[in-house]
Steps between C-alpha positions, in 0.01 A plus 500: 500500500218255571259606775356237732273460801678368808370378835768627737570422867660834604626389841491216750143379572348773283204418273548476127477829306413526130745722313583590142866422428743488209679183395863472410588391147506128431835329537597228248372218725178667614137484390224762522175333606149645499352333805146369512509366856734470798420277796612581852731268694579504873860574401389843375343570836805368686715767331239766576515398868880489512524124549708483182733801489496724192552876471189719478329631296452170322292368210413137566292242315632169370202306362421699186358395165454697182590557138846589373518851352870516415821301550867587539750428225628175658167351609436151362225356722212713369392766253241779479146366529589191705297422811724452802500417869767666713691286749816515710832641379841329474848590381514249213877468539577293811549121502142437615338727241697326224345169617144646502506496881420870497318473834847438651661800328804614696383861462136430578475744791654787304300425183165490680541720808790727404272789409668576168641354183820304550704810404327705771279709268123529531227415249287791628644852488483746789621856555507458879541188713542212255242222496605146581400311187564179309324300774528138382628653177160657429342734761162419347316749722595733216325506163656478250795324662863473399575129551821298489491238226584237761164568671297455180297183442317477167157335513210410271306815411171314551559487878328768714778721633310610817479134604843366408696804625517339846709212364804728504594439864266366767318232305825397330658465844222291651458271201873470439561390858288193422600426140871583527600442863266258680429291187251280689465235229874455456560497876201268560353738753194374682432795732561856380412801716470861387518762774337837433217508247550842347558550128831313505360217710197466271733469202681220685171322565398533134834366380485206742143423395600509133778250561275277710224489240733444204690223681221289656730201541710699750242655735592733785318704762499883484469659844420874509572683828387852590308696764240642260196272451405664169843440355492139617166456326656647186789255531245215492354629176852521354580138585611470863405161643531617862481843663615596848402816686801531729314748721234241581685167475818368655723506194746229596245244615280564194791460259614183675148360478479572127848355434451194726783623723772527234499878462514700179691381195514853361394845610497849350476813714342795319436711810846633584398481866780359719260336744342319206837408348631354824175310544532362147852374571371321810250303289744350251530125466809295414648580159277805459543833324390841631502805275481868593358742243349759735764735636513644851703821551868473408715367782228277649629159616320168485527251785622163374578190704818411314528147642139423405563644152812284467371173638169535317667586167274805473553797268402865553559736208418847375317549174526821298245552219401134510840400358348598168658624179217745443530528123402133469312431824249787482376402151448146628286632788311722259426194289360320806279803565378496138406132542300575815749321726627809685196710600673833562182711489373342822787666688479850349313826533549795265531869592544819297864603526410815696358277776837341581492601867157341544626186327800483734281542809266225381799271444646568845162439664472168319187604308665421167779259408633663183400858417550594135530863388349581160673775305207548264 
């Protein structure tokens, strides 16, 4: 048996505990990964707080990066020694997966939040209460980690794993919402707003700025909206052309002034706050598109004026994982980073793995956008 170090949430709202555990044997479609870094996402903390239901004790983590130690007999996507980023899981068998629309996998909830392999077994062994594992197909708060092949993304070994690990979920989601859903150049967007300038929102700003600078013949305005002045200043450095502190300014009148009264052509909410989402929908112009990537608790309802949506030909849609096929999209983001066009380091702070609870507190307080745990 392979021994590993796991960061375990033993019960609802409990802090993480470091434990030595034993891993189950690799299945044919699994990979054993020696992790170098795992970044923390708000989704991890949402499970810890019970906002996303999973049985406890649970081993979370879904933004890992490391080096492959061993592969199962049927694995084709990687081999021992490969450098990999770990991303979301999918069944690989449904109609969407077969079309590389894995973000729409019909079994997405079970594959990522089911707390086990698809057959109900666990990747971490226990003599008492079983651990919930296989979070996003990886549970990368465990090192080494047993990972589903579907979650594996092979990358250039020259890339620094502690930096690019965060591409596995949050940054992929924020950037993908722009590149794959809003598509501001294709849609001829003139006014794009991004609500909530956390890690995901910053990735959206960076992606929008990249498109704006590489398509100068189709310019558009990037409006960053938040209540934190420091994050708004950061958004400026990342490429936002306008920033709005919605605690200090009247949001609607400011947006209407910027857009000359037409409203927003496109908007992305990264906050998951229903007050913010409803406010975003109220600012849409004719023929516009609004995208939700930040998730409020399950069961929460948005307030939509259906007649206004209809008569204005407006669209409001959900966006899971940036509508990205991770095995191709993440390497493309990593390439942008390598070229200096996606400055990930400016959003990150590293912590020794044993300081995970401090890292989580700093993230919740807003002192750091993307905490990264170093396993070495």
